[in-house]
C-alpha positions as a Markdown table, in Angstrom:
| # | Residue | x | y | z |
|---|---|---|---|---|
| 1 | Met | -1.4 | 20.9 | 35.3 |
| 2 | Asn | 0.8 | 18.6 | 33.2 |
| 3 | Arg | -1.2 | 15.5 | 34.5 |
| 4 | Glu | -4.5 | 17.1 | 33.3 |
| 5 | Arg | -3.0 | 18.0 | 29.9 |
| 6 | Asn | -1.7 | 14.4 | 29.4 |
| 7 | Arg | -5.0 | 13.0 | 30.4 |
| 8 | Gly | -6.7 | 15.1 | 27.8 |
| 9 | Arg | -4.3 | 13.9 | 25.1 |
| 10 | Val | -5.0 | 10.3 | 26.0 |
| 11 | Thr | -8.7 | 10.8 | 25.8 |
| 12 | Leu | -8.5 | 12.6 | 22.4 |
| 13 | Ala | -6.2 | 9.8 | 21.1 |
| 14 | Thr | -8.7 | 7.2 | 22.3 |
| 15 | Leu | -11.6 | 9.0 | 20.7 |
| 16 | Ala | -9.7 | 9.3 | 17.4 |
| 17 | Ala | -8.9 | 5.6 | 17.5 |
| 18 | Val | -12.6 | 4.8 | 18.1 |
| 19 | Cys | -13.7 | 7.0 | 15.2 |
| 20 | Ala | -11.2 | 5.2 | 13.1 |
| 21 | Val | -12.7 | 1.8 | 14.1 |
| 22 | Ala | -16.2 | 3.1 | 13.2 |
| 23 | Ala | -14.9 | 3.9 | 9.7 |
| 24 | Leu | -13.1 | 0.5 | 9.4 |
| 25 | Pro | -13.2 | -0.7 | 5.7 |
| 26 | Gly | -12.9 | -4.2 | 4.5 |
| 27 | Gln | -15.0 | -7.2 | 5.5 |
| 28 | Ala | -18.1 | -5.4 | 6.5 |
| 29 | His | -18.9 | -4.9 | 2.8 |
| 30 | Ala | -17.2 | -8.0 | 1.4 |
| 31 | Ala | -20.3 | -10.2 | 1.6 |
| 32 | Glu | -22.5 | -7.7 | -0.3 |
| 33 | Gly | -21.2 | -8.7 | -3.7 |
| 34 | Pro | -18.2 | -7.7 | -5.9 |
| 35 | Ala | -16.3 | -4.9 | -4.2 |
| 36 | Gly | -13.5 | -2.7 | -5.2 |
| 37 | Tyr | -9.9 | -3.2 | -4.0 |
| 38 | Thr | -9.4 | -2.0 | -0.4 |
| 39 | Phe | -6.4 | 0.3 | -0.3 |
| 40 | Asp | -4.5 | 0.8 | 2.9 |
| 41 | Pro | -6.2 | 3.9 | 4.4 |
| 42 | Gly | -2.8 | 5.1 | 5.7 |
| 43 | Ala | -1.3 | 5.3 | 2.2 |
| 44 | Val | 0.2 | 8.6 | 1.2 |
| 45 | Ser | -0.4 | 10.0 | -2.3 |
| 46 | Val | 2.7 | 10.2 | -4.4 |
| 47 | Gln | 3.0 | 11.2 | -8.0 |
| 48 | Gly | 5.4 | 9.3 | -10.3 |
| 49 | Thr | 7.4 | 11.4 | -12.6 |
| 50 | Glu | 8.6 | 10.8 | -16.1 |
| 51 | Thr | 12.1 | 12.1 | -15.3 |
| 52 | Asn | 14.1 | 10.6 | -12.5 |
| 53 | Ala | 15.6 | 14.0 | -11.4 |
| 54 | Asp | 12.1 | 15.1 | -10.3 |
| 55 | Ala | 11.1 | 11.8 | -8.5 |
| 56 | Glu | 9.6 | 11.9 | -5.0 |
| 57 | Glu | 11.3 | 9.8 | -2.3 |
| 58 | Leu | 9.8 | 6.7 | -0.8 |
| 59 | Lys | 10.4 | 6.0 | 2.9 |
| 60 | Pro | 11.0 | 2.5 | 4.4 |
| 61 | Gly | 8.0 | 1.0 | 6.1 |
| 62 | Ser | 5.6 | 3.2 | 4.2 |
| 63 | Val | 2.6 | 2.7 | 1.9 |
| 64 | Tyr | 1.8 | 5.0 | -1.0 |
| 65 | Arg | -1.1 | 5.6 | -3.6 |
| 66 | Ser | -0.3 | 6.5 | -7.2 |
| 67 | Ser | -1.5 | 5.7 | -10.7 |
| 68 | Ile | -0.1 | 4.9 | -14.1 |
| 69 | Lys | -1.4 | 5.4 | -17.6 |
| 70 | Asn | -0.8 | 3.1 | -20.6 |
| 71 | Gly | 2.7 | 3.5 | -22.0 |
| 72 | Gln | 3.9 | 5.5 | -19.0 |
| 73 | Lys | 7.3 | 5.0 | -17.4 |
| 74 | Leu | 7.2 | 6.5 | -13.9 |
| 75 | Tyr | 10.1 | 7.2 | -11.5 |
| 76 | Tyr | 10.2 | 7.2 | -7.7 |
| 77 | Arg | 13.3 | 7.7 | -5.6 |
| 78 | Leu | 15.1 | 5.7 | -2.8 |
| 79 | Glu | 18.0 | 6.8 | -0.5 |
| 80 | Leu | 19.9 | 3.6 | 0.5 |
| 81 | Asp | 22.9 | 2.8 | 2.6 |
| 82 | Glu | 25.5 | 0.3 | 1.6 |
| 83 | Thr | 24.2 | -2.6 | 3.7 |
| 84 | Thr | 20.4 | -2.7 | 3.6 |
| 85 | Asp | 18.3 | -5.0 | 1.4 |
| 86 | Ala | 15.4 | -2.9 | 0.1 |
| 87 | Tyr | 12.1 | -4.1 | -1.4 |
| 88 | Val | 9.6 | -1.9 | -3.3 |
| 89 | Ser | 6.3 | -3.6 | -4.4 |
| 90 | Ala | 3.5 | -2.3 | -6.7 |
| 91 | Val | 0.0 | -3.6 | -6.7 |
| 92 | Ala | -1.7 | -2.6 | -10.0 |
| 93 | Val | -5.5 | -2.2 | -9.8 |
| 94 | Pro | -7.3 | -1.8 | -13.1 |
| 95 | Lys | -10.9 | -0.5 | -12.9 |
| 96 | Ser | -13.5 | -3.2 | -12.6 |
| 97 | Gly | -15.7 | -3.7 | -15.7 |
| 98 | Gly | -12.8 | -2.8 | -18.0 |
| 99 | Lys | -10.9 | -5.0 | -20.4 |
| 100 | Val | -7.4 | -6.4 | -20.2 |
| 101 | Ala | -5.5 | -8.6 | -22.7 |
| 102 | Tyr | -2.8 | -11.2 | -22.6 |
| 103 | Gly | 0.5 | -9.5 | -21.8 |
| 104 | Asp | -1.0 | -6.4 | -20.3 |
| 105 | Gly | 0.8 | -5.5 | -17.1 |
| 106 | Ile | 3.5 | -3.6 | -15.3 |
| 107 | Thr | 7.3 | -4.0 | -14.8 |
| 108 | Ile | 8.9 | -2.7 | -11.7 |
| 109 | Ser | 12.7 | -2.3 | -11.3 |
| 110 | Ile | 15.2 | -0.7 | -9.0 |
| 111 | Arg | 18.2 | 1.0 | -10.7 |
| 112 | Asp | 21.2 | 3.0 | -9.6 |
| 113 | Leu | 22.0 | 6.4 | -11.1 |
| 114 | Asp | 24.0 | 4.8 | -13.9 |
| 115 | Asp | 20.7 | 2.9 | -14.8 |
| 116 | Thr | 22.2 | -0.4 | -13.8 |
| 117 | Arg | 19.3 | -2.6 | -13.0 |
| 118 | Cys | 19.4 | -4.1 | -9.5 |
| 119 | Ser | 16.4 | -6.4 | -10.1 |
| 120 | Ser | 13.0 | -6.3 | -11.8 |
| 121 | Glu | 9.8 | -8.2 | -11.9 |
| 122 | Asp | 6.7 | -8.3 | -14.2 |
| 123 | Ala | 3.1 | -8.5 | -13.1 |
| 124 | Ala | 1.0 | -9.4 | -16.2 |
| 125 | Phe | -2.4 | -10.7 | -17.2 |
| 126 | Glu | -1.8 | -14.0 | -19.0 |
| 127 | Ser | -4.4 | -16.6 | -19.9 |
| 128 | Ala | -6.8 | -15.3 | -17.3 |
| 129 | Glu | -7.7 | -12.1 | -19.2 |
| 130 | Phe | -9.9 | -10.2 | -16.8 |
| 131 | Pro | -9.2 | -7.2 | -14.5 |
| 132 | Arg | -7.9 | -8.0 | -11.0 |
| 133 | Pro | -5.2 | -6.7 | -8.7 |
| 134 | Ile | -1.8 | -8.0 | -9.7 |
| 135 | Ala | 1.4 | -7.5 | -7.7 |
| 136 | Ala | 5.2 | -7.4 | -8.3 |
| 137 | Tyr | 8.3 | -6.2 | -6.5 |
| 138 | Ala | 11.9 | -5.3 | -7.1 |
| 139 | His | 14.7 | -5.3 | -4.7 |
| 140 | Arg | 18.2 | -4.1 | -4.0 |
| 141 | Thr | 20.0 | -7.0 | -2.5 |
| 142 | Val | 23.6 | -6.4 | -1.3 |
| 143 | Glu | 25.6 | -9.5 | -2.2 |
| 144 | Lys | 29.0 | -10.5 | -0.8 |
| 145 | Asp | 31.9 | -9.7 | -3.2 |
| 146 | Ser | 29.6 | -7.9 | -5.6 |
| 147 | Thr | 29.8 | -4.2 | -6.4 |
| 148 | Thr | 26.5 | -4.1 | -8.4 |
| 149 | Cys | 24.0 | -1.8 | -6.7 |
| 150 | Ala | 26.1 | -1.9 | -3.5 |
| 151 | Ala | 26.9 | 1.7 | -3.0 |
| 152 | Arg | 25.3 | 4.2 | -0.7 |
| 153 | Gly | 23.2 | 6.8 | -2.4 |
| 154 | Thr | 20.2 | 7.6 | -4.6 |
| 155 | Tyr | 18.4 | 4.8 | -6.5 |
| 156 | Asn | 15.5 | 4.9 | -8.9 |
| 157 | Val | 12.3 | 2.9 | -8.8 |
| 158 | Leu | 10.9 | 2.6 | -12.3 |
| 159 | Ile | 7.4 | 1.4 | -13.0 |
| 160 | Glu | 6.4 | 0.8 | -16.6 |
| 161 | Arg | 2.9 | -0.1 | -18.0 |
| 162 | Glu | 2.0 | -1.8 | -21.2 |
| 163 | Ser | -1.5 | -2.5 | -22.5 |
| 164 | Lys | -2.9 | -3.6 | -25.8 |
| 165 | Ala | -4.9 | -1.2 | -28.0 |
| 166 | Thr | -8.0 | -3.4 | -27.4 |
| 167 | Ser | -7.7 | -2.9 | -23.6 |
| 168 | Ser | -9.4 | -0.2 | -21.6 |
| 169 | Pro | -7.4 | 3.0 | -21.7 |
| 170 | Asp | -8.1 | 4.0 | -18.1 |
| 171 | Ala | -5.3 | 4.7 | -15.7 |
| 172 | Trp | -4.5 | 1.9 | -13.2 |
| 173 | Asp | -4.3 | 2.7 | -9.5 |
| 174 | Leu | -1.1 | 1.7 | -7.8 |
| 175 | Glu | -0.4 | 0.7 | -4.2 |
| 176 | Leu | 3.3 | 1.0 | -3.4 |
| 177 | Arg | 5.2 | -0.4 | -0.4 |
| 178 | Tyr | 8.8 | 0.0 | 0.6 |
| 179 | Glu | 10.2 | -2.4 | 3.1 |
| 180 | Ala | 13.8 | -2.7 | 4.4 |
| 181 | Glu | 15.0 | -6.1 | 5.4 |
| 182 | Pro | 16.9 | -6.4 | 8.7 |
| 183 | Ala | 20.6 | -7.2 | 8.5 |
| 184 | Pro | 21.5 | -10.9 | 9.2 |
| 185 | Lys | 23.4 | -11.5 | 12.4 |
| 186 | Asp | 26.2 | -13.5 | 10.8 |
| 187 | Ala | 26.1 | -13.1 | 7.1 |
| 188 | Asp | 29.4 | -15.0 | 6.6 |
| 189 | Ser | 27.9 | -18.2 | 8.1 |
| 190 | Leu | 24.6 | -18.2 | 6.1 |
| 191 | Pro | 24.3 | -20.6 | 3.1 |
| 192 | Thr | 24.7 | -19.0 | -0.3 |
| 193 | Glu | 23.1 | -21.7 | -2.4 |
| 194 | Ala | 19.4 | -22.4 | -2.6 |
| 195 | Pro | 18.2 | -26.0 | -2.0 |
| 196 | Glu | 17.8 | -28.2 | -5.1 |
| 197 | Asp | 14.8 | -30.3 | -3.9 |
| 198 | Trp | 12.1 | -30.3 | -1.2 |
| 199 | Pro | 9.0 | -32.3 | -0.4 |
| 200 | Ser | 6.5 | -32.0 | -3.2 |
| 201 | Ala | 3.6 | -34.1 | -2.0 |
| 202 | Ser | 0.7 | -31.9 | -0.8 |
| 203 | Pro | -0.4 | -33.1 | 2.6 |
| 204 | Val | -4.1 | -33.4 | 3.4 |
| 205 | Pro | -5.5 | -30.6 | 5.7 |
| 206 | Pro | -7.5 | -31.5 | 8.8 |
| 207 | Ala | -11.1 | -32.6 | 7.9 |
| 208 | Gly | -14.0 | -30.2 | 8.5 |
| 209 | Lys | -14.8 | -27.0 | 6.6 |
| 210 | Gln | -15.0 | -23.7 | 8.5 |
| 211 | Glu | -16.4 | -20.4 | 7.3 |
| 212 | Arg | -14.0 | -17.5 | 6.6 |
| 213 | Ser | -15.0 | -14.5 | 4.4 |
| 214 | Gly | -12.1 | -13.1 | 2.5 |
| 215 | Gly | -11.0 | -9.5 | 2.4 |
| 216 | Ser | -10.8 | -7.1 | -0.6 |
| 217 | Gly | -7.1 | -6.2 | -0.5 |
| 218 | Phe | -3.8 | -6.9 | 1.1 |
| 219 | Tyr | -4.7 | -4.5 | 3.8 |
| 220 | Asp | -7.8 | -6.3 | 5.1 |
| 221 | Ala | -6.9 | -9.9 | 4.0 |
| 222 | Thr | -8.5 | -12.5 | 6.2 |
| 223 | Ser | -6.1 | -14.5 | 8.4 |
| 224 | Leu | -6.0 | -18.3 | 7.9 |
| 225 | Glu | -4.1 | -21.2 | 9.4 |
| 226 | Thr | -3.9 | -24.9 | 8.3 |
| 227 | Gly | -7.4 | -26.1 | 7.4 |
| 228 | Glu | -10.2 | -26.2 | 4.9 |
| 229 | Trp | -12.0 | -22.9 | 4.6 |
| 230 | Arg | -15.3 | -22.1 | 2.9 |
| 231 | Asp | -16.3 | -18.8 | 1.3 |
| 232 | Thr | -18.4 | -17.6 | -1.6 |
| 233 | Ile | -17.1 | -15.6 | -4.6 |
| 234 | Ala | -19.0 | -13.6 | -7.1 |
| 235 | Pro | -18.1 | -13.0 | -10.8 |
| 236 | Gly | -15.5 | -10.2 | -11.0 |
| 237 | Gln | -14.7 | -10.4 | -7.3 |
| 238 | Thr | -11.3 | -10.9 | -5.7 |
| 239 | Arg | -10.9 | -12.4 | -2.3 |
| 240 | Phe | -7.8 | -11.9 | -0.2 |
| 241 | Tyr | -6.4 | -14.1 | 2.6 |
| 242 | Arg | -3.1 | -14.3 | 4.5 |
| 243 | Val | -1.3 | -17.2 | 6.1 |
| 244 | Pro | 1.6 | -17.0 | 8.6 |
| 245 | Val | 4.6 | -19.0 | 7.3 |
| 246 | Asp | 7.6 | -19.1 | 9.5 |
| 247 | Trp | 11.3 | -19.8 | 8.8 |
| 248 | Gly | 11.7 | -23.4 | 7.7 |
| 249 | Gln | 8.0 | -23.9 | 7.0 |
| 250 | Gln | 6.4 | -24.9 | 3.7 |
| 251 | Ile | 2.9 | -23.8 | 2.4 |
| 252 | Phe | 0.5 | -25.7 | 0.2 |
| 253 | Ala | -2.7 | -24.2 | -1.1 |
| 254 | Thr | -5.6 | -25.4 | -3.3 |
| 255 | Ala | -8.7 | -23.5 | -4.4 |
| 256 | Ala | -11.9 | -25.3 | -5.4 |
| 257 | Leu | -15.2 | -24.1 | -7.0 |
| 258 | Ser | -18.5 | -25.8 | -6.2 |
| 259 | Asn | -20.9 | -27.0 | -8.8 |
| 260 | Ser | -23.8 | -25.0 | -10.3 |
| 261 | Lys | -27.1 | -26.2 | -11.7 |
| 262 | Lys | -27.6 | -23.2 | -14.0 |
| 263 | Ser | -25.3 | -24.2 | -17.0 |
| 264 | Thr | -22.7 | -26.5 | -18.3 |
| 265 | Glu | -21.0 | -23.9 | -20.4 |
| 266 | Tyr | -17.2 | -24.4 | -20.5 |
| 267 | Leu | -15.1 | -21.4 | -19.5 |
| 268 | Gly | -11.4 | -21.6 | -19.6 |
| 269 | Asn | -9.4 | -19.8 | -17.0 |
| 270 | Ala | -12.5 | -19.0 | -15.0 |
| 271 | Leu | -10.7 | -18.6 | -11.7 |
| 272 | Ala | -7.2 | -17.2 | -10.9 |
| 273 | Leu | -5.3 | -18.1 | -7.7 |
| 274 | Ala | -2.1 | -16.2 | -6.7 |
| 275 | Leu | 0.4 | -16.3 | -3.9 |
| 276 | Asp | 2.5 | -13.3 | -2.8 |
| 277 | Asn | 5.1 | -13.0 | -0.2 |
| 278 | Pro | 5.4 | -10.7 | 2.9 |
| 279 | Ala | 6.9 | -7.9 | 0.8 |
| 280 | His | 4.1 | -8.4 | -1.8 |
| 281 | Gly | 6.4 | -10.0 | -4.3 |
| 282 | His | 4.8 | -12.5 | -6.6 |
| 283 | Val | 5.5 | -16.2 | -5.8 |
| 284 | Asp | 3.2 | -18.4 | -7.9 |
| 285 | Asp | -0.2 | -18.5 | -9.6 |
| 286 | Ala | -2.6 | -21.0 | -11.2 |
| 287 | Thr | -5.9 | -21.0 | -13.0 |
| 288 | Leu | -8.8 | -23.4 | -13.4 |
| 289 | Ser | -11.5 | -23.9 | -16.0 |
| 290 | Tyr | -15.2 | -24.3 | -15.1 |
| 291 | Ser | -18.2 | -26.1 | -16.7 |
| 292 | Gly | -20.6 | -26.2 | -13.9 |
| 293 | Ala | -19.1 | -29.2 | -12.2 |
| 294 | Pro | -16.8 | -29.0 | -9.1 |
| 295 | Asn | -13.2 | -28.3 | -10.0 |
| 296 | Ser | -10.0 | -27.4 | -8.2 |
| 297 | Val | -6.5 | -26.1 | -8.8 |
| 298 | Ala | -3.4 | -26.2 | -6.6 |
| 299 | Leu | -0.2 | -24.1 | -6.5 |
| 300 | Glu | 3.0 | -25.8 | -7.5 |
| 301 | Pro | 5.0 | -27.2 | -4.5 |
| 302 | Leu | 7.2 | -24.5 | -3.1 |
| 303 | Pro | 10.4 | -24.8 | -1.0 |
| 304 | Pro | 10.4 | -24.2 | 2.8 |
| 305 | Val | 11.1 | -20.6 | 3.7 |
| 306 | Ala | 14.9 | -20.0 | 3.9 |
| 307 | Tyr | 17.2 | -17.1 | 3.6 |
| 308 | Glu | 19.3 | -18.8 | 1.0 |
| 309 | Asn | 16.3 | -19.2 | -1.4 |
| 310 | Arg | 17.2 | -15.7 | -2.6 |
| 311 | Tyr | 20.2 | -17.0 | -4.5 |
| 312 | Asp | 18.0 | -19.3 | -6.8 |
| 313 | Ser | 17.5 | -18.1 | -10.4 |
| 314 | Ala | 13.8 | -19.3 | -10.3 |
| 315 | Ala | 11.5 | -16.5 | -9.3 |
| 316 | Asp | 9.1 | -18.7 | -7.3 |
| 317 | Val | 12.0 | -20.2 | -5.3 |
| 318 | Ser | 13.7 | -16.8 | -4.8 |
| 319 | Ala | 10.5 | -15.3 | -3.5 |
| 320 | Met | 10.4 | -17.8 | -0.6 |
| 321 | Arg | 13.3 | -15.9 | 1.0 |
| 322 | Phe | 11.7 | -14.7 | 4.2 |
| 323 | Ala | 9.0 | -15.6 | 6.8 |
| 324 | Gly | 5.9 | -13.6 | 7.6 |
| 325 | Trp | 2.3 | -13.3 | 6.2 |
| 326 | Tyr | 1.9 | -14.9 | 2.8 |
| 327 | Tyr | -1.1 | -13.6 | 0.8 |
| 328 | Leu | -3.5 | -15.8 | -1.2 |
| 329 | Ser | -5.8 | -14.0 | -3.7 |
| 330 | Val | -8.6 | -15.6 | -5.6 |
| 331 | Thr | -10.5 | -14.0 | -8.5 |
| 332 | Leu | -13.6 | -15.3 | -10.4 |
| 333 | Ser | -13.9 | -14.2 | -14.0 |
| 334 | Pro | -16.7 | -11.7 | -14.7 |
| 335 | Lys | -17.6 | -13.8 | -17.7 |
| 336 | Val | -19.0 | -16.5 | -15.3 |
| 337 | Ala | -22.0 | -14.2 | -14.8 |
| 338 | Glu | -23.0 | -14.6 | -18.5 |
| 339 | His | -23.8 | -18.3 | -18.0 |
| 340 | Tyr | -24.0 | -18.9 | -14.3 |
| 341 | Gly | -25.6 | -15.6 | -13.0 |
| 342 | Asp | -24.4 | -12.9 | -10.7 |
| 343 | Glu | -24.7 | -14.9 | -7.5 |
| 344 | Gly | -21.6 | -16.2 | -5.7 |
| 345 | Leu | -20.3 | -19.7 | -6.2 |
| 346 | Gly | -19.0 | -21.8 | -3.3 |
| 347 | Leu | -15.2 | -21.4 | -2.9 |
| 348 | Thr | -13.1 | -23.7 | -0.8 |
| 349 | Leu | -9.5 | -23.0 | 0.2 |
| 350 | Lys | -7.4 | -25.9 | 1.5 |
| 351 | Val | -4.3 | -24.6 | 3.2 |
| 352 | Lys | -1.5 | -26.6 | 4.8 |
| 353 | Val | 1.6 | -25.3 | 6.5 |
| 354 | Val | 4.1 | -27.9 | 7.5 |
| 355 | Asn | 7.4 | -28.2 | 9.5 |
| 356 | Asp | 8.4 | -26.7 | 12.8 |
| 357 | Ser | 9.5 | -23.1 | 12.9 |
| 358 | Lys | 13.2 | -22.2 | 12.8 |
| 359 | Ala | 15.0 | -19.2 | 14.3 |
| 360 | Phe | 15.1 | -16.1 | 12.2 |
| 361 | Pro | 18.5 | -15.1 | 10.8 |
| 362 | Tyr | 18.5 | -11.4 | 11.7 |
| 363 | Ala | 20.6 | -9.5 | 14.2 |
| 364 | Gly | 17.6 | -7.6 | 15.5 |
| 365 | Asp | 13.8 | -7.7 | 15.3 |
| 366 | Ala | 12.5 | -9.5 | 12.3 |
| 367 | Gly | 9.6 | -7.0 | 11.8 |
| 368 | Ile | 7.3 | -8.2 | 9.0 |
| 369 | Phe | 9.8 | -10.9 | 8.1 |
| 370 | Gly | 8.9 | -13.2 | 11.0 |
| 371 | Val | 5.9 | -14.9 | 12.6 |
| 372 | Thr | 4.9 | -14.1 | 16.2 |
| 373 | Asp | 2.6 | -15.7 | 18.7 |
| 374 | Asp | 0.2 | -12.9 | 18.0 |
| 375 | Asp | 0.2 | -13.7 | 14.3 |
| 376 | Arg | -0.6 | -17.3 | 15.0 |
| 377 | Asp | -3.5 | -16.2 | 17.3 |
| 378 | Leu | -4.9 | -14.0 | 14.5 |
| 379 | Ala | -4.7 | -17.0 | 12.1 |
| 380 | Arg | -6.7 | -19.1 | 14.5 |
| 381 | Ser | -9.3 | -16.4 | 15.1 |
| 382 | Gly | -9.6 | -15.3 | 11.4 |
| 383 | Gln | -9.1 | -11.7 | 12.1 |
| 384 | Ser | -7.7 | -9.3 | 9.5 |
| 385 | Ala | -5.1 | -6.7 | 10.5 |
| 386 | Pro | -7.7 | -3.8 | 10.8 |
| 387 | Glu | -10.0 | -6.1 | 12.9 |
| 388 | Ala | -7.1 | -6.9 | 15.2 |
| 389 | Gly | -6.4 | -3.1 | 15.5 |
| 390 | Ala | -10.0 | -2.5 | 16.3 |
| 391 | Ser | -9.9 | -5.1 | 19.0 |
| 392 | Asp | -6.8 | -3.5 | 20.5 |
| 393 | Thr | -8.6 | -0.1 | 20.3 |
| 394 | Met | -11.7 | -1.4 | 22.1 |
| 395 | Arg | -9.5 | -2.9 | 24.8 |
| 396 | Met | -7.9 | 0.5 | 25.2 |
| 397 | Val | -11.3 | 2.1 | 25.5 |
| 398 | Ala | -12.4 | -0.5 | 28.1 |
| 399 | Ala | -9.2 | 0.2 | 30.1 |
| 400 | Ala | -10.0 | 3.9 | 30.0 |
| 401 | Gly | -13.5 | 3.1 | 31.4 |
| 402 | Ile | -15.4 | 4.6 | 28.6 |
| 403 | Gly | -18.8 | 3.0 | 27.7 |
| 404 | Ala | -19.8 | 2.4 | 24.1 |
| 405 | Gly | -22.6 | 4.9 | 24.2 |
| 406 | Ser | -20.4 | 7.5 | 25.8 |
| 407 | Val | -17.8 | 6.9 | 23.1 |
| 408 | Met | -20.3 | 7.8 | 20.4 |
| 409 | Val | -21.4 | 11.0 | 22.2 |
| 410 | Leu | -17.9 | 12.0 | 23.1 |
| 411 | Gly | -16.7 | 11.2 | 19.6 |
| 412 | Leu | -19.2 | 13.6 | 18.1 |
| 413 | Gly | -18.3 | 16.2 | 20.7 |
| 414 | Ala | -14.6 | 15.8 | 19.9 |
| 415 | Trp | -15.2 | 16.3 | 16.2 |
| 416 | Thr | -17.4 | 19.3 | 16.9 |
| 417 | Leu | -14.8 | 20.8 | 19.1 |
| 418 | Leu | -12.1 | 20.3 | 16.5 |
| 419 | Ala | -14.3 | 21.9 | 13.8 |
| 420 | Arg | -14.9 | 24.9 | 16.0 |
| 421 | Arg | -11.2 | 25.3 | 16.6 |
| 422 | Arg | -10.5 | 25.1 | 12.9 |
| 423 | Gly | -13.1 | 27.7 | 12.2 |
| 424 | Ala | -11.8 | 30.0 | 15.0 |
| 425 | Ser | -8.2 | 29.7 | 13.6 |
| 426 | Ala | -9.3 | 30.5 | 10.1 |
| 427 | Ala | -11.2 | 33.6 | 11.4 |
| 428 | Val | -8.0 | 35.1 | 12.9 |
| 429 | Pro | -5.8 | 36.8 | 10.3 |
| 430 | Pro | -2.2 | 35.5 | 10.0 |
| 431 | Gly | 0.1 | 37.4 | 12.4 |
| 432 | Ala | -2.7 | 38.6 | 14.7 |
| 433 | Ala | -2.2 | 38.0 | 18.4 |
| 434 | Gly | -2.8 | 34.3 | 19.2 |
| 435 | Gly | -3.6 | 33.6 | 15.5 |
| 436 | Gln | -2.3 | 30.8 | 13.3 |
| 437 | Pro | -2.0 | 30.5 | 9.5 |
| 438 | Pro | -5.2 | 29.5 | 7.8 |
| 439 | Gly | -5.8 | 25.8 | 8.0 |
| 440 | Ala | -3.5 | 25.2 | 10.9 |
| 441 | Trp | -4.7 | 23.1 | 13.9 |
């Protein structure tokens, strides 16, 4: 009897996974033109509050959806122990077609209950004044011989938005993530000073362009490895990619636009390139101008990934503090359409990751702050995280011996059965024999 019940659970779980695959967002629509930001479908809705006493708690390893209006200061809550380094990131997503101005943006900070600021970071629109997703993070880092933000207890996450009067008044969507960094295995032996210099000459990637279509968010970012990658990008569109960068490795990246025969109109800051770390903390950005001729822009040389980078006062060096997936995003200004049309322009990304991998410094599993053989395989294949999950699901389906046609039929049957069960439950008054409260499964 138990064996039959367990088999039923496995089948229902498989069907649910297949249905999730069928609804997979991301790259299926990316080639159709400018698309909105793809939020993590597993994100939980959370409402920021204007008083910290009413703030909702964020849980480590979780993703959340929220929003913020101009001038708002919103609080969320963390419960921290006395040893864990915690990171909370915010991706601000203005509505496409709106207006932003220089200096518009958000500030995220983590503070203790005495309002002592543990850290903060800004994400702002600067010279590239057009709507696009922008990211920032704040962290509580426990430092040796320091009592600042070191106590166990409740901490506040504060997100503040500022926009000019000339900017669109709409609320911005927020995608929030809370990650906890594993404890180092021997903290006393780790360096406490960041390196002062590192190789700055950008190496040449292997010759030969390959096609890779970018995703529409951090969630469905297309995986890349060292190489030269070709895509197209339309005015107003943002493409997302991710690159595994291990401990001791250094990343170089260049974005280039192809020529156009339609105009020679000069547009300053026509394309924005950004790099964010595995905790979605901002690392570096750059912009390029465009006048119909080929043009390119490169990120500044960054240090190899090292634990001790966190002790540097420069934000771009400090952000290279752990290994994992590093995210490249590229946005083409919507103003390009006024002179060059709505069709996509050729986009080339040159990515080079150098140096051999080093061992991670943690006592246990590195989690998202490390690079695995599976990650390297994904970078070679070009799969995004949801595509990799879909492949795993289909392998599970194949192992279960369910044909694709049968999956479709069984999936519809499963949803019909669940709908009937829900209807039957709602038809039985609460407290009746065998009944459940309305809405229960």
